[in-house]
LUMZA-821163 format. One record per atom (N, C-alpha, C): residue in three letters; x, y, z. Coordinates in steps of 0.2 Angstrom, whole numbers, padded with zeros to 4 digits, always signed. Layout:
AlaXYZ/...
This chain:
Met-0036-0559-0003/Met-0035-0551+0000/Met-0040-0548-0004/Ile-0041-0549-0010/Ile-0046-0545-0014/Ile-0053-0546-0012/Lys-0054-0552-0010/Lys-0061-0554-0009/Lys-0064-0550-0003/Tyr-0058-0548+0002/Tyr-0060-0545+0007/Tyr-0062-0537+0006/Leu-0058-0534+0002/Leu-0059-0527+0000/Leu-0065-0526-0005/Gly-0067-0531-0009/Gly-0072-0530-0014/Gly-0069-0528-0020/Ser-0073-0526-0025/Ser-0070-0524-0031/Ser-0068-0516-0031/Leu-0063-0515-0034/Leu-0061-0507-0033/Leu-0065-0503-0038/Pro-0066-0497-0036/Pro-0070-0493-0041/Pro-0067-0492-0047/Pro-0071-0491-0053/Pro-0068-0490-0060/Pro-0065-0483-0059/Phe-0061-0482-0065/Phe-0057-0476-0065/Phe-0061-0469-0064/Leu-0066-0469-0068/Leu-0070-0464-0068/Leu-0073-0461-0062/Thr-0075-0467-0059/Thr-0078-0466-0051/Thr-0073-0463-0046/Leu-0067-0465-0047/Leu-0062-0463-0043/Leu-0060-0456-0045/Gly-0060-0455-0051/Gly-0057-0449-0054/Gly-0063-0443-0052/Gly-0069-0445-0053/Gly-0075-0440-0050/Gly-0074-0439-0044/Ser-0073-0444-0040/Ser-0072-0443-0032/Ser-0067-0438-0031/Val-0061-0438-0033/Val-0055-0434-0032/Val-0057-0427-0035/Leu-0060-0426-0041/Leu-0062-0420-0043/Leu-0068-0416-0039/Ala-0072-0420-0036/Ala-0077-0418-0032/Ala-0074-0414-0026/Phe-0069-0417-0024/Phe-0065-0414-0018/Phe-0061-0408-0020/Leu-0057-0409-0026/Leu-0052-0404-0028/Leu-0055-0398-0031/Ile-0060-0398-0035/Ile-0062-0392-0038/Ile-0065-0387-0032/Pro-0070-0389-0028/Pro-0072-0384-0023/Pro-0066-0381-0018/Phe-0061-0386-0017/Phe-0056-0385-0012/Phe-0052-0380-0016/Leu-0051-0380-0022/Leu-0046-0375-0027/Leu-0051-0368-0027/Phe-0057-0368-0028/Phe-0061-0362-0027/Phe-0061-0358-0020/Tyr-0060-0363-0015/Tyr-0060-0360-0008/Tyr-0054-0356-0007/Lys-0049-0360-0009/Lys-0042-0356-0009/Lys-0041-0350-0013/Leu-0044-0351-0019/Leu-0044-0345-0024/Leu-0048-0340-0020/Ser-0054-0341-0019/Ser-0057-0335-0015/Ser-0054-0332-0009/Asn-0052-0336-0006/Asn-0047-0333+0001/Asn-0041-0329-0002/Lys-0038-0330-0006/Lys-0032-0327-0009/Lys-0035-0319-0013/Ile-0040-0320-0016/Ile-0044-0314-0019/Ile-0046-0309-0014/His-0048-0312-0009/His-0050-0307-0003/His-0045-0304+0001/Glu-0039-0309+0001/Glu-0033-0306+0004/Glu-0031-0300+0001/Trp-0031-0301-0006/Trp-0028-0295-0009/Trp-0032-0290-0011/Gly-0040-0291-0011/Gly-0043-0286-0012/Gly-0048-0282-0008/Asp-0049-0285-0001/Asp-0053-0282+0003/Asp-0049-0276+0006/Pro-0054-0270+0008/Pro-0051-0264+0010/Pro-0049-0265+0017/Pro-0045-0260+0019/Pro-0042-0261+0025/Pro-0046-0262+0031/Trp-0051-0258+0031/Trp-0057-0258+0036/Trp-0060-0265+0037/Lys-0059-0269+0032/Lys-0063-0276+0032/Lys-0058-0281+0034/Asn-0052-0279+0034/Asn-0047-0284+0037/Asn-0048-0287+0043/Thr-0049-0294+0044/Thr-0049-0297+0050/Thr-0044-0298+0053/Lys-0036-0298+0050/Lys-0031-0299+0053/Lys-0028-0293+0057/Lys-0025-0295+0063/Lys-0023-0289+0067/Lys-0016-0287+0065/Pro-0015-0281+0064/Pro-0007-0279+0063/Pro-0002-0282+0067/Ser+0004-0284+0064/Ser+0008-0287+0069/Ser+0013-0282+0070/Ser+0013-0279+0076/Ser+0018-0273+0077/Ser+0021-0275+0085/
């Protein structure tokens, strides 16, 4: 089975790949949350629910 999959990447390669996805994703989520809290009402893109 291993000969079909090839060698698995070393820990640092796998860890770097995870961090390369995780760090930008967390910045994206944090930025959205900051904009949600701090944008003025006229810049709010969500429609009021009434």
